[in-house]
C-alpha positions as CSV (number, residue, x, y, z in Angstrom):
1,M,2.4,0.6,29.2
2,H,3.2,3.5,26.7
3,E,1.9,6.7,28.4
4,G,0.2,7.9,25.3
5,Y,-2.1,5.0,25.3
6,R,-4.7,5.2,28.3
7,L,-7.3,3.0,29.6
8,R,-10.7,4.0,30.1
9,K,-12.9,3.3,33.2
10,D,-11.5,0.6,35.4
11,T,-10.2,-2.1,32.9
12,R,-7.5,-4.3,34.2
13,L,-4.3,-5.3,32.6
14,V,-2.6,-8.4,33.6
15,E,0.6,-9.9,32.8
16,L,1.0,-11.2,29.2
17,L,0.7,-14.9,29.4
18,S,0.6,-16.3,26.0
19,P,-0.8,-15.3,22.5
20,V,-4.6,-15.4,22.0
21,N,-5.8,-18.6,21.0
22,S,-6.1,-18.5,17.2
23,D,-9.6,-20.1,17.3
24,L,-11.5,-18.9,20.1
25,T,-14.5,-20.5,19.2
26,S,-12.9,-23.7,20.8
27,V,-12.6,-21.7,24.1
28,K,-15.3,-22.4,26.7
29,L,-17.0,-19.2,27.3
30,S,-16.9,-18.9,31.1
31,A,-16.6,-15.4,32.7
32,S,-13.3,-16.2,33.7
33,T,-11.9,-17.4,30.6
34,I,-13.3,-14.3,28.6
35,D,-11.8,-12.0,31.5
36,I,-8.2,-13.8,30.9
37,I,-8.7,-13.4,27.1
38,E,-9.6,-9.8,27.4
39,N,-6.8,-8.8,29.8
40,N,-4.3,-10.8,27.5
41,L,-5.5,-8.9,24.4
42,S,-5.4,-5.6,26.2
43,A,-1.7,-6.2,27.3
44,K,-0.9,-7.3,24.1
45,L,-2.1,-4.2,22.3
46,C,-0.6,-1.8,24.6
47,Q,2.6,-3.6,24.6
48,Y,2.5,-3.8,20.7
49,F,2.1,0.0,20.2
50,Q,5.0,0.6,22.8
51,D,7.3,-1.6,20.7
52,I,6.8,0.0,17.5
53,R,7.7,3.2,19.0
54,L,5.1,5.6,17.3
55,P,4.8,9.0,18.4
56,K,2.4,9.7,21.6
57,S,-1.2,10.4,20.8
58,G,-1.9,13.8,19.8
59,N,1.5,14.5,18.3
60,E,2.3,15.0,14.8
61,V,5.4,13.9,12.8
62,S,7.1,16.1,10.4
63,F,8.8,14.4,7.2
64,H,11.6,16.7,6.5
65,T,14.6,14.8,7.8
66,S,15.9,11.4,7.3
67,D,16.0,10.5,10.9
68,I,12.0,10.8,10.8
69,K,12.0,8.4,7.8
70,D,14.3,6.0,9.6
71,A,12.0,6.3,12.5
72,I,9.1,5.4,10.5
73,R,10.9,2.3,8.9
74,L,11.8,1.3,12.6
75,S,8.4,1.4,13.8
76,H,7.4,-1.0,10.9
77,R,10.3,-3.3,11.8
78,S,8.2,-5.9,13.9
79,Q,5.4,-6.0,11.3
80,R,7.8,-6.6,8.4
81,K,9.7,-9.1,10.3
82,A,6.5,-11.1,11.0
83,K,5.5,-10.8,7.3
84,Y,8.8,-12.3,6.1
85,E,8.7,-15.2,8.6
86,R,5.3,-16.2,7.4
87,S,6.8,-16.1,3.9
88,A,10.2,-18.0,4.9
89,E,9.1,-21.3,3.2
90,F,8.1,-19.3,0.1
91,V,11.3,-17.6,-0.1
92,K,13.5,-20.9,0.2
93,R,11.4,-22.6,-2.3
94,T,11.2,-19.8,-4.9
95,L,14.5,-17.8,-4.4
96,P,16.8,-20.1,-6.5
97,R,14.8,-19.9,-9.5
98,L,13.5,-16.2,-9.3
99,L,16.9,-14.6,-8.3
100,P,18.2,-14.9,-11.9
101,Y,15.3,-12.5,-12.9
102,F,17.0,-9.8,-10.8
103,A,19.6,-7.7,-12.5
104,S,23.2,-7.1,-11.4
105,G,24.3,-3.6,-12.2
106,Q,26.7,-4.6,-15.0
107,E,23.5,-6.4,-16.6
108,V,21.9,-2.8,-17.0
109,V,22.7,-0.5,-19.8
110,P,20.6,2.7,-19.3
111,E,20.4,4.0,-22.8
112,R,19.0,0.6,-23.9
113,L,16.5,0.3,-21.1
114,S,13.1,-1.2,-22.7
115,P,10.3,-1.1,-20.1
116,R,7.2,-3.3,-20.8
117,I,4.3,-3.5,-18.5
118,H,3.1,-7.2,-17.9
119,L,-0.3,-8.1,-16.0
120,V,0.4,-10.6,-13.3
121,V,-1.6,-13.7,-13.2
122,S,-2.3,-15.5,-9.9
123,G,-0.4,-18.7,-9.7
124,S,2.1,-17.6,-12.1
125,K,5.7,-17.1,-12.1
126,E,5.4,-13.3,-12.3
127,A,2.9,-13.6,-9.2
128,D,5.7,-15.4,-7.2
129,L,8.3,-12.7,-8.5
130,F,5.9,-10.0,-7.5
131,R,5.6,-11.3,-4.1
132,L,9.3,-11.9,-3.7
133,A,10.1,-8.4,-4.6
134,T,7.5,-6.9,-1.9
135,L,9.4,-8.5,0.8
136,T,12.5,-6.5,0.0
137,W,10.5,-3.2,0.6
138,S,11.4,-1.3,3.8
139,I,7.6,-1.0,4.7
140,P,5.4,-3.9,4.7
141,V,3.3,-4.0,1.6
142,S,-0.5,-4.2,1.8
143,E,-2.5,-6.6,0.0
144,G,-5.0,-4.2,-1.3
145,F,-8.9,-4.0,-1.1
146,G,-11.7,-4.9,-3.6
147,R,-10.5,-4.8,-7.1
148,R,-7.0,-5.5,-7.5
149,M,-4.6,-5.6,-10.6
150,R,-0.8,-6.2,-10.3
151,F,1.8,-5.5,-12.9
152,I,5.5,-6.5,-13.4
153,V,7.5,-4.1,-15.4
154,W,10.3,-5.8,-17.1
155,D,13.5,-4.5,-18.8
156,D,13.1,-6.3,-22.3
157,A,16.7,-5.3,-22.9
158,N,18.0,-8.0,-20.5
159,G,14.9,-9.9,-19.4
160,K,15.3,-8.5,-15.7
161,L,12.8,-7.0,-13.3
162,I,12.5,-3.2,-13.1
163,G,9.8,-2.8,-10.7
164,I,6.2,-3.4,-9.8
165,I,2.8,-1.8,-9.6
166,A,-0.3,-2.9,-7.8
167,L,-3.8,-1.1,-8.2
168,G,-6.6,-1.5,-5.7
169,D,-9.9,0.0,-4.6
170,P,-9.3,3.5,-2.9
171,V,-10.7,4.4,0.4
172,F,-14.0,5.6,0.5
173,N,-13.3,8.6,2.6
174,L,-10.1,10.6,1.8
175,K,-10.2,14.5,2.5
176,V,-7.6,15.7,0.6
177,R,-8.4,13.6,-2.6
178,D,-12.2,14.5,-2.2
179,G,-11.3,18.2,-1.9
180,F,-9.4,18.3,-4.8
181,V,-11.9,16.6,-7.0
182,G,-14.7,18.8,-5.5
183,W,-17.4,16.2,-5.5
184,T,-20.4,15.4,-3.3
185,A,-20.9,12.5,-1.1
186,A,-23.3,11.4,-4.0
187,D,-20.9,11.8,-6.7
188,R,-18.3,9.9,-4.9
189,K,-20.7,7.0,-4.2
190,E,-21.7,6.7,-7.9
191,R,-18.2,7.3,-9.4
192,L,-15.5,6.2,-7.1
193,V,-15.6,3.3,-9.5
194,H,-13.4,5.1,-11.9
195,V,-10.5,5.7,-9.4
196,M,-8.0,3.2,-8.4
197,D,-5.3,3.6,-5.7
198,A,-1.6,2.5,-6.3
199,Y,-0.7,0.8,-3.2
200,V,2.4,-0.9,-4.4
201,L,4.5,1.2,-6.7
202,G,8.4,1.3,-7.1
203,A,11.5,-0.1,-8.5
204,V,14.0,-2.8,-7.3
205,P,17.8,-2.7,-7.2
206,P,19.8,-1.4,-9.2
207,Y,17.0,0.3,-11.0
208,N,16.0,2.2,-8.1
209,M,19.5,3.6,-7.9
210,L,18.8,5.2,-11.3
211,L,15.5,6.9,-10.4
212,G,13.8,3.9,-11.6
213,G,11.0,4.7,-9.2
214,K,10.2,7.7,-11.4
215,L,10.0,5.4,-14.3
216,V,7.5,3.1,-12.7
217,A,5.4,5.9,-11.3
218,C,5.1,7.4,-14.7
219,L,4.1,4.1,-16.3
220,V,0.9,4.4,-14.3
221,R,-0.3,7.0,-16.8
222,T,-0.1,5.0,-19.8
223,R,-2.5,3.3,-22.4
224,E,-1.5,-0.2,-21.3
225,I,-2.5,0.5,-17.8
226,R,-6.0,2.0,-18.9
227,D,-6.4,-0.7,-21.5
228,H,-6.0,-3.5,-18.9
229,F,-8.3,-1.7,-16.6
230,R,-11.1,-1.6,-19.3
231,V,-10.6,-5.2,-20.2
232,R,-10.9,-6.4,-16.6
233,Y,-13.6,-4.3,-15.4
234,N,-15.8,-3.6,-18.3
235,K,-19.4,-4.0,-17.7
236,N,-18.9,-4.9,-14.0
237,T,-22.0,-4.9,-11.6
238,G,-21.5,-2.7,-8.7
239,I,-21.4,-4.5,-5.5
240,I,-23.2,-1.8,-3.5
241,S,-25.5,-0.1,-6.2
242,G,-26.2,-3.3,-7.8
243,K,-26.1,-1.2,-11.2
244,R,-24.3,-2.4,-14.6
245,K,-21.4,-0.3,-14.7
246,S,-18.8,0.4,-17.4
247,P,-16.0,2.1,-15.4
248,E,-13.1,4.1,-16.8
249,L,-9.9,4.6,-15.2
250,V,-9.6,8.3,-15.1
251,M,-7.6,8.9,-11.9
252,V,-5.0,6.8,-9.8
253,T,-4.3,8.1,-6.2
254,T,-1.1,7.1,-4.0
255,S,0.6,8.1,-1.0
256,S,4.1,8.1,0.2
257,A,4.8,5.7,3.2
258,L,7.5,7.8,4.5
259,G,5.9,11.3,4.5
260,R,7.1,13.9,1.9
261,S,7.8,12.1,-1.3
262,S,11.0,12.5,-3.5
263,I,9.9,10.2,-6.1
264,Y,6.3,11.6,-6.9
265,N,7.2,15.4,-6.5
266,R,8.1,17.3,-9.6
267,L,7.2,14.2,-11.8
268,H,6.3,15.9,-14.9
269,L,7.3,15.0,-18.6
270,N,6.7,17.3,-21.7
271,G,4.5,19.9,-19.5
272,I,2.3,17.1,-18.1
273,K,2.1,16.4,-14.2
274,Y,2.0,12.7,-13.9
275,F,1.4,12.9,-10.3
276,K,0.4,16.0,-8.2
277,S,0.3,16.4,-4.4
278,V,-2.9,17.1,-3.1
279,G,-2.0,17.4,0.6
280,Y,-1.3,15.2,3.6
281,T,-3.4,12.7,5.5
282,V,-4.5,13.6,9.0
283,G,-2.3,10.8,10.7
284,Y,-4.9,8.6,11.8
285,G,-5.6,5.2,10.5
286,H,-4.7,1.5,10.8
287,F,-1.7,0.9,8.5
288,H,0.6,0.5,11.6
289,I,-1.7,-2.3,12.9
290,S,-0.2,-5.9,12.1
291,N,-2.2,-8.4,10.2
292,Q,-1.7,-10.9,13.1
293,L,-3.0,-8.5,15.7
294,F,-6.0,-7.6,13.5
295,E,-6.8,-11.1,13.0
296,E,-6.7,-11.6,16.9
297,M,-9.2,-8.7,17.2
298,R,-11.4,-10.4,14.7
299,E,-11.4,-13.6,16.8
300,Y,-12.0,-11.6,19.9
301,L,-15.2,-10.0,18.3
302,K,-16.4,-13.5,17.2
303,L,-16.1,-14.7,20.8
304,R,-18.2,-11.7,21.9
305,G,-20.8,-12.5,18.9
306,H,-20.0,-9.1,17.5
307,K,-21.5,-8.3,14.1
308,Y,-18.1,-6.9,12.6
309,Y,-16.4,-10.1,13.0
310,G,-17.1,-11.4,9.5
311,G,-16.8,-8.3,7.6
312,N,-19.9,-7.1,5.4
313,R,-21.1,-8.0,2.0
314,Y,-19.4,-4.9,0.4
315,G,-16.0,-6.6,1.1
316,N,-13.2,-6.5,3.7
317,G,-12.1,-3.0,2.9
318,P,-10.3,-0.5,5.1
319,N,-13.6,0.9,6.6
320,W,-14.4,-2.4,8.0
321,K,-11.0,-2.7,9.3
322,F,-11.7,0.6,11.1
323,R,-14.8,-0.6,12.6
324,V,-13.1,-3.9,13.9
325,I,-10.4,-2.1,15.4
326,R,-12.7,0.5,17.2
327,A,-15.2,-1.9,18.2
328,T,-12.4,-4.0,19.8
329,L,-10.8,-1.0,21.8
330,D,-14.5,-0.1,23.0
331,L,-15.1,-3.5,24.3
332,L,-11.7,-3.5,25.9
333,G,-12.1,0.0,27.4
334,I,-9.0,1.2,25.6
335,E,-8.9,4.7,24.2
336,R,-9.3,5.0,20.3
337,D,-6.3,7.3,20.2
338,L,-4.3,4.1,19.4
339,L,-5.6,4.7,15.8
340,C,-3.9,8.1,15.8
341,H,-0.4,7.4,14.8
342,G,0.6,11.0,14.1
343,I,2.3,10.0,10.6
344,K,1.0,12.3,7.8
345,R,1.7,10.7,4.4
346,E,1.6,12.8,1.4
347,V,-1.2,12.0,-0.9
348,F,-1.0,12.2,-4.8
349,V,-3.3,12.0,-7.8
350,C,-2.4,10.8,-11.2
351,Q,-5.0,12.1,-13.7
352,L,-5.0,9.8,-16.7
353,A,-7.9,11.6,-18.2
354,S,-7.5,15.4,-18.7
355,N,-10.9,16.0,-17.7
356,A,-10.8,13.5,-14.7
357,E,-12.3,15.9,-12.2
358,R,-15.3,16.7,-14.3
359,I,-16.0,13.1,-14.9
360,L,-15.8,12.6,-11.3
361,R,-18.3,15.2,-10.5
362,G,-20.5,13.9,-13.1
363,E,-20.2,17.2,-15.4
364,E,-19.0,15.0,-18.3
365,D,-19.5,11.6,-19.6
366,K,-16.7,10.9,-21.7
367,P,-13.0,10.7,-20.5
368,S,-10.5,12.8,-22.6
369,Y,-7.2,11.1,-22.8
370,D,-5.4,14.0,-24.2
371,H,-1.3,13.7,-24.7
372,F,-1.9,10.0,-23.5
373,L,1.4,8.0,-24.3
374,S,2.3,4.2,-24.4
375,A,4.7,2.6,-22.2
376,T,7.5,2.8,-24.8
377,E,7.1,6.6,-25.3
378,V,7.0,7.5,-21.6
379,S,10.1,5.4,-21.1
380,E,12.0,7.3,-24.0
381,L,11.1,10.5,-22.1
382,V,12.1,9.2,-18.7
383,L,15.4,8.0,-19.9
384,D,16.4,11.1,-21.2
385,R,15.2,13.3,-18.3
386,W,16.2,11.2,-15.4
387,I,17.8,7.6,-15.9
388,C,20.7,8.5,-18.2
389,P,21.7,11.5,-16.5
390,R,21.7,9.7,-13.0
391,A,23.7,6.9,-14.6
392,R,26.5,9.3,-15.7
393,S,26.3,11.4,-12.4
394,K,26.2,8.3,-10.0
395,P,27.6,5.1,-12.1
396,N,28.2,3.3,-8.6
397,F,24.9,1.3,-9.7
398,V,27.1,-1.1,-11.5
399,D,28.7,-2.5,-8.3
400,W,25.2,-4.0,-7.3
401,Q,25.0,-7.8,-7.4
402,R,21.7,-9.7,-7.5
403,D,23.1,-11.8,-4.7
404,H,22.9,-8.6,-2.5
405,L,19.0,-8.9,-2.6
406,T,19.0,-11.3,0.2
407,K,20.5,-8.4,2.5
408,L,17.1,-6.4,1.9
409,F,15.1,-9.1,3.8
410,P,14.6,-8.4,7.2
411,A,17.0,-10.1,9.7
């Protein structure tokens, strides 16, 4: 067992015999059976955190070397591989028809790049393409929480995929964001509806070789994204408040999965900052806990008749996940420091409205979308500033072949 993860009291660990039963309701609830299941899950938890090679509890990770970023990727390897294995049949079925939508380098003409934002509809070709693209990410992609909008960014010049965007409900408590906004707890409860979190944001090869990630990030602050949000969520009823609301998207947050970001830093066009760094997370959370392990914790709580098993009426969001994990660790007698992964992630805000902070604090009612551009206008600026200069200085993007995409899937 990793020495950074300690057991409280006198909880026993036994040899890991087999995975926890996927349906614990079928297990006869004898004391010995519960004991075996608890010991099994305890061992599995401790072994899992040892295997993903996160730093010991209480240590912090600095992000200023490529070695650290490689270590973070390595820590996600088992999760990423497990996610891919669950999607293996999907990949086998869809890859032959979807691969042609990924570009080879010779099909990309930087000066003619023509990005277009397309809203993804469930069950569509674009939905499958979005899912396939996420499987190439070096960090497992979250499914988001609550409200969710997914977008494909097409290159209309050649009909190929540039990148993907996914917006979802932000976490309720985020210290650096809340400090930046300067709102009260009451303000946040009332107006967090005006904020979304970009939990997926990036470009696929070969566009990422041309700093296409900067293009995709800048497209978040466009009329198209704002207007799609208006259409989707106009006059919604708040789940918690029960009040009729007409939210306006005034701010989008995101965080770098690998610590300090080279994509979002210095991201400004014509004097407008498209993303602004507001600090780092505290290195405490549940992003490093796999979905499979989380589901086993839920089933364990179900066996114990715990109230957190089934989520709550406000949705199965990140705060609920925290409660599930904490409750499981407490019942098993394991220290909560398993949630302290020590990895600080840089947090950014994108202010779509120039008066976003005042809107969120309740000081103003009407968002001001000054200097707000369309996707076409933003793209033209990005091409001149980043993409065309990168193509001239590093023309090796033309060597990329779409068949290389399969090398990005976990082995």
